[in-house]
N, CA, C and O atoms as a CHARMM CRD file, in Angstrom:
* protein
*
  256
    1    1 MET  N      1.09900  -1.18000  -0.20700 PROA 1      0.00000
    2    1 MET  CA     0.00700   0.09500   0.20200 PROA 1      0.00000
    3    1 MET  C      0.68100   1.31300   0.02600 PROA 1      0.00000
    4    1 MET  O      1.49500   1.46500   0.93600 PROA 1      0.00000
    5    2 GLN  N      0.67500   2.06000  -0.61800 PROA 2      0.00000
    6    2 GLN  CA     1.41800   3.30500  -1.11800 PROA 2      0.00000
    7    2 GLN  C      0.97400   4.48900   0.09700 PROA 2      0.00000
    8    2 GLN  O     -0.22800   4.68800   0.26900 PROA 2      0.00000
    9    3 ALA  N      1.65800   5.00600   0.65300 PROA 3      0.00000
   10    3 ALA  CA     1.51500   5.99700   2.19300 PROA 3      0.00000
   11    3 ALA  C      0.66500   6.77100   1.74900 PROA 3      0.00000
   12    3 ALA  O     -0.02800   7.32300   2.60300 PROA 3      0.00000
   13    4 GLY  N      0.46600   7.01700   0.67300 PROA 4      0.00000
   14    4 GLY  CA    -0.24300   8.53200   0.00400 PROA 4      0.00000
   15    4 GLY  C     -1.60900   8.23700   0.24900 PROA 4      0.00000
   16    4 GLY  O     -2.33700   9.16600   0.59700 PROA 4      0.00000
   17    5 VAL  N     -2.20200   6.78200   0.08900 PROA 5      0.00000
   18    5 VAL  CA    -3.51900   6.25000   0.16100 PROA 5      0.00000
   19    5 VAL  C     -3.87400   6.50100   1.60800 PROA 5      0.00000
   20    5 VAL  O     -4.86700   7.01000   2.12800 PROA 5      0.00000
   21    6 TYR  N     -2.69900   5.96100   2.12900 PROA 6      0.00000
   22    6 TYR  CA    -3.03900   5.79700   3.62800 PROA 6      0.00000
   23    6 TYR  C     -3.70800   7.32600   4.59200 PROA 6      0.00000
   24    6 TYR  O     -4.59600   7.51700   5.42400 PROA 6      0.00000
   25    7 TRP  N     -2.89100   7.98500   4.02900 PROA 7      0.00000
   26    7 TRP  CA    -3.05100   9.44800   4.83600 PROA 7      0.00000
   27    7 TRP  C     -4.32500  10.13400   4.33700 PROA 7      0.00000
   28    7 TRP  O     -5.01900  10.83400   5.07600 PROA 7      0.00000
   29    8 GLN  N     -4.70000   9.81700   2.58700 PROA 8      0.00000
   30    8 GLN  CA    -5.74800  10.15200   2.59100 PROA 8      0.00000
   31    8 GLN  C     -6.69800   9.52600   2.68300 PROA 8      0.00000
   32    8 GLN  O     -7.60300  10.16700   2.14900 PROA 8      0.00000
   33    9 ALA  N     -7.15700   8.34100   3.17100 PROA 9      0.00000
   34    9 ALA  CA    -7.82000   7.70300   4.45700 PROA 9      0.00000
   35    9 ALA  C     -7.72700   8.18900   5.72500 PROA 9      0.00000
   36    9 ALA  O     -8.70800   8.26000   6.46600 PROA 9      0.00000
   37   10 ARG  N     -6.78900   8.48000   5.99300 PROA 10     0.00000
   38   10 ARG  CA    -6.61500   9.03400   7.50200 PROA 10     0.00000
   39   10 ARG  C     -7.29200  10.25100   7.63200 PROA 10     0.00000
   40   10 ARG  O     -8.05200  10.41600   8.58600 PROA 10     0.00000
   41   11 GLU  N     -7.05300  11.41500   6.51400 PROA 11     0.00000
   42   11 GLU  CA    -7.51800  12.42000   6.28000 PROA 11     0.00000
   43   11 GLU  C     -8.72700  12.48200   7.06700 PROA 11     0.00000
   44   11 GLU  O     -8.88000  13.14200   8.09400 PROA 11     0.00000
   45   12 ARG  N     -9.73900  11.59100   6.38300 PROA 12     0.00000
   46   12 ARG  CA   -11.09800  11.20900   6.11200 PROA 12     0.00000
   47   12 ARG  C    -11.90600  11.22700   7.19300 PROA 12     0.00000
   48   12 ARG  O    -13.02800  11.72900   7.26100 PROA 12     0.00000
   49   13 LEU  N    -11.08800  10.46600   8.33300 PROA 13     0.00000
   50   13 LEU  CA   -11.83400  10.17500   9.78500 PROA 13     0.00000
   51   13 LEU  C    -11.55500  11.35100  10.29800 PROA 13     0.00000
   52   13 LEU  O    -10.67200  12.07500   9.83900 PROA 13     0.00000
   53   14 PRO  N    -12.54300  11.75800  11.65400 PROA 14     0.00000
   54   14 PRO  CA   -12.26900  12.81400  12.32600 PROA 14     0.00000
   55   14 PRO  C    -11.38200  12.06900  13.41400 PROA 14     0.00000
   56   14 PRO  O    -11.22500  10.90000  13.76800 PROA 14     0.00000
   57   15 GLU  N    -10.78600  13.54700  13.83800 PROA 15     0.00000
   58   15 GLU  CA    -9.92400  13.44100  14.99800 PROA 15     0.00000
   59   15 GLU  C    -10.13900  12.44300  16.35400 PROA 15     0.00000
   60   15 GLU  O     -9.38500  11.72000  17.00500 PROA 15     0.00000
   61   16 GLU  N    -12.12400  12.93100  16.45100 PROA 16     0.00000
   62   16 GLU  CA   -12.26800  12.10900  17.43700 PROA 16     0.00000
   63   16 GLU  C    -12.75700  10.42100  17.51000 PROA 16     0.00000
   64   16 GLU  O    -13.26400   9.75900  18.41500 PROA 16     0.00000
   65   17 PHE  N    -12.36700  10.10700  16.18600 PROA 17     0.00000
   66   17 PHE  CA   -12.72000   8.44700  15.99700 PROA 17     0.00000
   67   17 PHE  C    -11.43700   8.18000  16.82200 PROA 17     0.00000
   68   17 PHE  O    -11.39000   7.57300  17.89200 PROA 17     0.00000
   69   18 PHE  N    -10.32100   8.77800  16.09200 PROA 18     0.00000
   70   18 PHE  CA    -8.77100   7.81200  16.78100 PROA 18     0.00000
   71   18 PHE  C     -8.89900   7.95800  18.16500 PROA 18     0.00000
   72   18 PHE  O     -8.51500   6.90500  18.67400 PROA 18     0.00000
   73   19 LEU  N     -9.40800   9.10700  19.39000 PROA 19     0.00000
   74   19 LEU  CA    -9.08600   9.34700  20.55700 PROA 19     0.00000
   75   19 LEU  C    -10.15900   8.26300  21.25300 PROA 19     0.00000
   76   19 LEU  O     -9.97400   7.64800  22.30300 PROA 19     0.00000
   77   20 GLU  N    -11.33300   8.19800  20.37800 PROA 20     0.00000
   78   20 GLU  CA   -12.50800   7.23100  21.06300 PROA 20     0.00000
   79   20 GLU  C    -11.66700   5.76700  20.78400 PROA 20     0.00000
   80   20 GLU  O    -12.19500   4.76700  21.27200 PROA 20     0.00000
   81   21 VAL  N    -10.86500   5.64900  20.30900 PROA 21     0.00000
   82   21 VAL  CA   -10.65600   3.84300  19.83900 PROA 21     0.00000
   83   21 VAL  C     -9.38600   3.67900  20.77300 PROA 21     0.00000
   84   21 VAL  O     -9.00900   2.55300  21.09700 PROA 21     0.00000
   85   22 ALA  N     -8.65900   4.95800  21.24900 PROA 22     0.00000
   86   22 ALA  CA    -7.79000   4.77300  22.17300 PROA 22     0.00000
   87   22 ALA  C     -8.39700   4.33400  23.57300 PROA 22     0.00000
   88   22 ALA  O     -8.15700   3.35600  24.28100 PROA 22     0.00000
   89   23 ARG  N     -9.48700   5.67200  23.75700 PROA 23     0.00000
   90   23 ARG  CA   -10.06800   5.17100  25.11400 PROA 23     0.00000
   91   23 ARG  C    -10.57500   3.88900  25.10900 PROA 23     0.00000
   92   23 ARG  O    -10.10400   3.15200  25.97600 PROA 23     0.00000
   93   24 GLN  N    -11.47400   3.37900  24.31300 PROA 24     0.00000
   94   24 GLN  CA   -11.91000   2.07000  24.16400 PROA 24     0.00000
   95   24 GLN  C    -10.96200   0.93100  24.53200 PROA 24     0.00000
   96   24 GLN  O    -11.28700  -0.12300  25.07800 PROA 24     0.00000
   97   25 THR  N     -9.80200   1.28600  24.16800 PROA 25     0.00000
   98   25 THR  CA    -8.77600  -0.29100  24.15800 PROA 25     0.00000
   99   25 THR  C     -8.39500   0.25400  25.56000 PROA 25     0.00000
  100   25 THR  O     -8.97400  -0.28000  26.50500 PROA 25     0.00000
  101   26 GLY  N     -7.53400   1.20600  25.82100 PROA 26     0.00000
  102   26 GLY  CA    -7.60400   1.44700  27.26900 PROA 26     0.00000
  103   26 GLY  C     -8.17500   1.08300  28.38500 PROA 26     0.00000
  104   26 GLY  O     -7.61100   0.80500  29.44400 PROA 26     0.00000
  105   27 ARG  N     -9.85100   1.08200  28.03700 PROA 27     0.00000
  106   27 ARG  CA   -10.98300   0.28000  29.02300 PROA 27     0.00000
  107   27 ARG  C    -10.57200  -1.08600  29.22700 PROA 27     0.00000
  108   27 ARG  O    -10.01600  -1.63800  30.17700 PROA 27     0.00000
  109   28 THR  N    -11.01500  -1.53600  28.00600 PROA 28     0.00000
  110   28 THR  CA   -10.62600  -2.94500  27.36200 PROA 28     0.00000
  111   28 THR  C     -9.45500  -3.29300  27.96500 PROA 28     0.00000
  112   28 THR  O     -9.62200  -4.20100  28.77900 PROA 28     0.00000
  113   29 LEU  N     -8.52100  -2.97200  27.88500 PROA 29     0.00000
  114   29 LEU  CA    -7.12200  -3.08400  28.81100 PROA 29     0.00000
  115   29 LEU  C     -7.34100  -3.35000  30.29900 PROA 29     0.00000
  116   29 LEU  O     -6.76100  -4.25300  30.90100 PROA 29     0.00000
  117   30 ASP  N     -8.04500  -2.67300  30.74500 PROA 30     0.00000
  118   30 ASP  CA    -7.71800  -2.08000  31.86600 PROA 30     0.00000
  119   30 ASP  C     -8.90800  -3.30400  32.61200 PROA 30     0.00000
  120   30 ASP  O     -8.79300  -3.69400  33.77400 PROA 30     0.00000
  121   31 ALA  N     -9.72600  -3.64600  31.90800 PROA 31     0.00000
  122   31 ALA  CA   -10.75600  -4.09400  32.77100 PROA 31     0.00000
  123   31 ALA  C    -10.55800  -5.74200  32.60600 PROA 31     0.00000
  124   31 ALA  O    -11.10200  -6.58500  33.31900 PROA 31     0.00000
  125   32 ASP  N     -9.59600  -6.01600  31.43200 PROA 32     0.00000
  126   32 ASP  CA    -9.39000  -7.46800  31.14000 PROA 32     0.00000
  127   32 ASP  C     -8.03400  -7.92300  31.90000 PROA 32     0.00000
  128   32 ASP  O     -7.62300  -9.07000  31.71900 PROA 32     0.00000
  129   33 ALA  N     -7.32600  -7.01500  32.76600 PROA 33     0.00000
  130   33 ALA  CA    -6.05400  -6.93400  33.64000 PROA 33     0.00000
  131   33 ALA  C     -6.07700  -8.16800  34.44100 PROA 33     0.00000
  132   33 ALA  O     -7.13500  -8.51100  34.96900 PROA 33     0.00000
  133   34 ASP  N     -5.28600  -8.68300  34.54400 PROA 34     0.00000
  134   34 ASP  CA    -5.05100 -10.15800  35.47800 PROA 34     0.00000
  135   34 ASP  C     -4.75100  -9.50300  36.91700 PROA 34     0.00000
  136   34 ASP  O     -3.60600  -9.11500  37.14700 PROA 34     0.00000
  137   35 PRO  N     -5.59900  -9.39300  37.73800 PROA 35     0.00000
  138   35 PRO  CA    -5.00200  -9.21700  39.52600 PROA 35     0.00000
  139   35 PRO  C     -3.44600  -9.49000  39.26300 PROA 35     0.00000
  140   35 PRO  O     -2.85800  -8.46000  38.93100 PROA 35     0.00000
  141   36 GLN  N     -2.80800 -10.39400  39.31700 PROA 36     0.00000
  142   36 GLN  CA    -1.29700 -10.88500  39.42500 PROA 36     0.00000
  143   36 GLN  C     -0.79400  -9.90900  38.76000 PROA 36     0.00000
  144   36 GLN  O      0.42300  -9.89800  38.94500 PROA 36     0.00000
  145   37 TRP  N     -1.22000  -8.85400  37.88700 PROA 37     0.00000
  146   37 TRP  CA    -0.15500  -8.29300  37.12800 PROA 37     0.00000
  147   37 TRP  C      0.08900  -6.76300  38.26700 PROA 37     0.00000
  148   37 TRP  O      1.05900  -6.00500  38.24200 PROA 37     0.00000
  149   38 PHE  N     -0.99000  -6.68700  39.08200 PROA 38     0.00000
  150   38 PHE  CA    -1.26300  -5.33500  39.74300 PROA 38     0.00000
  151   38 PHE  C      0.31400  -5.37200  41.06400 PROA 38     0.00000
  152   38 PHE  O      0.70500  -6.50900  41.33100 PROA 38     0.00000
  153   39 TRP  N      0.81000  -4.59300  41.52200 PROA 39     0.00000
  154   39 TRP  CA     1.38000  -4.08600  42.41000 PROA 39     0.00000
  155   39 TRP  C      0.53800  -3.97200  43.97300 PROA 39     0.00000
  156   39 TRP  O     -0.48100  -3.38500  44.33700 PROA 39     0.00000
  157   40 LYS  N      1.54600  -4.85700  44.65500 PROA 40     0.00000
  158   40 LYS  CA     0.59400  -4.68800  46.05000 PROA 40     0.00000
  159   40 LYS  C     -0.73300  -4.58800  45.98700 PROA 40     0.00000
  160   40 LYS  O     -1.42000  -3.97000  46.80000 PROA 40     0.00000
  161   41 GLY  N     -1.22900  -5.33200  44.79800 PROA 41     0.00000
  162   41 GLY  CA    -2.90100  -5.01700  44.66400 PROA 41     0.00000
  163   41 GLY  C     -3.54200  -4.07100  44.21000 PROA 41     0.00000
  164   41 GLY  O     -4.77000  -3.98800  44.22800 PROA 41     0.00000
  165   42 ARG  N     -2.50900  -2.97600  43.59800 PROA 42     0.00000
  166   42 ARG  CA    -3.00900  -1.88000  42.91200 PROA 42     0.00000
  167   42 ARG  C     -2.47600  -1.88700  41.54000 PROA 42     0.00000
  168   42 ARG  O     -1.35600  -2.21100  41.14700 PROA 42     0.00000
  169   43 ARG  N     -3.52800  -1.45300  40.87500 PROA 43     0.00000
  170   43 ARG  CA    -3.00000  -0.74300  39.56100 PROA 43     0.00000
  171   43 ARG  C     -1.70300   0.37100  39.56000 PROA 43     0.00000
  172   43 ARG  O     -1.42100   1.17000  40.45300 PROA 43     0.00000
  173   44 VAL  N     -0.97700   0.14000  38.18900 PROA 44     0.00000
  174   44 VAL  CA     0.07900   1.38500  38.33300 PROA 44     0.00000
  175   44 VAL  C      0.28200   1.77000  37.07000 PROA 44     0.00000
  176   44 VAL  O      0.78400   1.09000  36.17500 PROA 44     0.00000
  177   45 TYR  N     -0.31500   3.43300  36.97400 PROA 45     0.00000
  178   45 TYR  CA    -0.36700   3.97400  35.44800 PROA 45     0.00000
  179   45 TYR  C      1.06500   4.29400  35.41500 PROA 45     0.00000
  180   45 TYR  O      1.61100   4.59500  36.47700 PROA 45     0.00000
  181   46 LEU  N      1.88100   4.25900  34.09300 PROA 46     0.00000
  182   46 LEU  CA     2.67400   4.92600  33.68400 PROA 46     0.00000
  183   46 LEU  C      2.56500   5.93900  32.49900 PROA 46     0.00000
  184   46 LEU  O      2.17100   5.47600  31.42900 PROA 46     0.00000
  185   47 PHE  N      2.85200   7.19500  32.56700 PROA 47     0.00000
  186   47 PHE  CA     3.18300   7.73100  31.33000 PROA 47     0.00000
  187   47 PHE  C      4.29700   8.49800  30.92000 PROA 47     0.00000
  188   47 PHE  O      4.69300   9.36400  31.70100 PROA 47     0.00000
  189   48 ASP  N      4.91300   8.33200  29.77300 PROA 48     0.00000
  190   48 ASP  CA     6.20300   9.02900  29.31700 PROA 48     0.00000
  191   48 ASP  C      6.44700   9.87600  28.45200 PROA 48     0.00000
  192   48 ASP  O      7.54100  10.20000  27.99100 PROA 48     0.00000
  193   49 GLY  N      5.22200  10.33100  28.16200 PROA 49     0.00000
  194   49 GLY  CA     5.07500  11.35400  26.66800 PROA 49     0.00000
  195   49 GLY  C      5.28300  11.01200  25.37500 PROA 49     0.00000
  196   49 GLY  O      5.37100  11.81000  24.44200 PROA 49     0.00000
  197   50 LEU  N      5.38200   9.54000  25.29400 PROA 50     0.00000
  198   50 LEU  CA     6.00400   9.05000  23.61800 PROA 50     0.00000
  199   50 LEU  C      4.82300   9.80800  22.39200 PROA 50     0.00000
  200   50 LEU  O      3.60800  10.00600  22.39500 PROA 50     0.00000
  201   51 ASP  N      5.63500   9.99800  21.68700 PROA 51     0.00000
  202   51 ASP  CA     4.36100  10.16200  20.93800 PROA 51     0.00000
  203   51 ASP  C      4.65800   9.20300  19.41800 PROA 51     0.00000
  204   51 ASP  O      5.65800   9.12600  18.70300 PROA 51     0.00000
  205   52 ALA  N      3.69900   8.74300  19.35800 PROA 52     0.00000
  206   52 ALA  CA     3.77200   7.92400  18.42200 PROA 52     0.00000
  207   52 ALA  C      2.91500   8.15700  16.98300 PROA 52     0.00000
  208   52 ALA  O      2.22700   7.27400  16.47000 PROA 52     0.00000
  209   53 GLY  N      3.07600   9.42700  16.46900 PROA 53     0.00000
  210   53 GLY  CA     2.69500  10.01100  15.51700 PROA 53     0.00000
  211   53 GLY  C      4.18400   9.34500  13.90700 PROA 53     0.00000
  212   53 GLY  O      5.29500   8.84800  13.72800 PROA 53     0.00000
  213   54 TYR  N      3.19300   9.78900  13.35700 PROA 54     0.00000
  214   54 TYR  CA     3.98000   9.82400  11.86800 PROA 54     0.00000
  215   54 TYR  C      4.25800  10.99800  11.19100 PROA 54     0.00000
  216   54 TYR  O      3.30600  11.69300  10.83600 PROA 54     0.00000
  217   55 ALA  N      5.49300  11.37500  10.92800 PROA 55     0.00000
  218   55 ALA  CA     5.52500  12.68800  10.21600 PROA 55     0.00000
  219   55 ALA  C      5.07800  12.16600   8.39500 PROA 55     0.00000
  220   55 ALA  O      5.25100  11.02800   7.95700 PROA 55     0.00000
  221   56 ARG  N      4.59900  13.13100   7.74600 PROA 56     0.00000
  222   56 ARG  CA     4.38400  12.94600   6.49400 PROA 56     0.00000
  223   56 ARG  C      5.77800  13.06800   5.68300 PROA 56     0.00000
  224   56 ARG  O      6.02100  12.24400   4.80200 PROA 56     0.00000
  225   57 GLU  N      6.56400  13.96000   5.94700 PROA 57     0.00000
  226   57 GLU  CA     8.02700  13.49700   5.69600 PROA 57     0.00000
  227   57 GLU  C      8.55100  12.34700   5.43400 PROA 57     0.00000
  228   57 GLU  O      8.84900  12.02200   4.28400 PROA 57     0.00000
  229   58 SER  N      8.72500  11.60400   6.44100 PROA 58     0.00000
  230   58 SER  CA     9.31400  10.53000   6.62100 PROA 58     0.00000
  231   58 SER  C      8.49800   9.27700   6.03600 PROA 58     0.00000
  232   58 SER  O      8.95100   8.13600   6.12900 PROA 58     0.00000
  233   59 CYS  N      7.29100   9.55600   5.44200 PROA 59     0.00000
  234   59 CYS  CA     6.78500   8.51400   4.35700 PROA 59     0.00000
  235   59 CYS  C      6.84000   9.18400   3.09900 PROA 59     0.00000
  236   59 CYS  O      6.00800   8.64800   2.36800 PROA 59     0.00000
  237   60 GLY  N      7.63400  10.42400   2.30500 PROA 60     0.00000
  238   60 GLY  CA     7.89300  10.52100   0.90500 PROA 60     0.00000
  239   60 GLY  C      6.85500  11.23500   0.62900 PROA 60     0.00000
  240   60 GLY  O      6.73900  11.47900  -0.57200 PROA 60     0.00000
  241   61 ILE  N      5.73000  11.83300   1.58200 PROA 61     0.00000
  242   61 ILE  CA     4.77500  12.66600   1.53700 PROA 61     0.00000
  243   61 ILE  C      4.88500  14.06600   1.66700 PROA 61     0.00000
  244   61 ILE  O      4.97800  14.56700   2.78700 PROA 61     0.00000
  245   62 SER  N      4.88600  14.91500   0.40000 PROA 62     0.00000
  246   62 SER  CA     5.03600  16.20000   0.61300 PROA 62     0.00000
  247   62 SER  C      3.58000  16.79500   1.67100 PROA 62     0.00000
  248   62 SER  O      2.48500  16.32300   1.97400 PROA 62     0.00000
  249   63 SER  N      4.12200  17.71100   1.88700 PROA 63     0.00000
  250   63 SER  CA     3.11500  18.20600   3.25000 PROA 63     0.00000
  251   63 SER  C      2.59200  19.75400   2.63900 PROA 63     0.00000
  252   63 SER  O      2.16500  20.63500   3.38500 PROA 63     0.00000
  253   64 THR  N      2.68900  19.87100   1.43700 PROA 64     0.00000
  254   64 THR  CA     1.69400  21.21600   0.33700 PROA 64     0.00000
  255   64 THR  C      0.93400  20.48800  -0.22900 PROA 64     0.00000
  256   64 THR  O      0.11900  20.94700  -1.03000 PROA 64     0.00000
């Protein structure tokens, strides 16, 4: 698949779609977490600020 096709399709979806998919995925993973994974019986959350976005230029797509 060419990167241009991916970006064209992605641009047609509203940003809220991606936010809701991320929220639902997080909720599902949290609900299904095995209690043995908890630390001293508690959930632990870690945020590192990682940005998993794709730069258009890295795909060979011009931003103009």
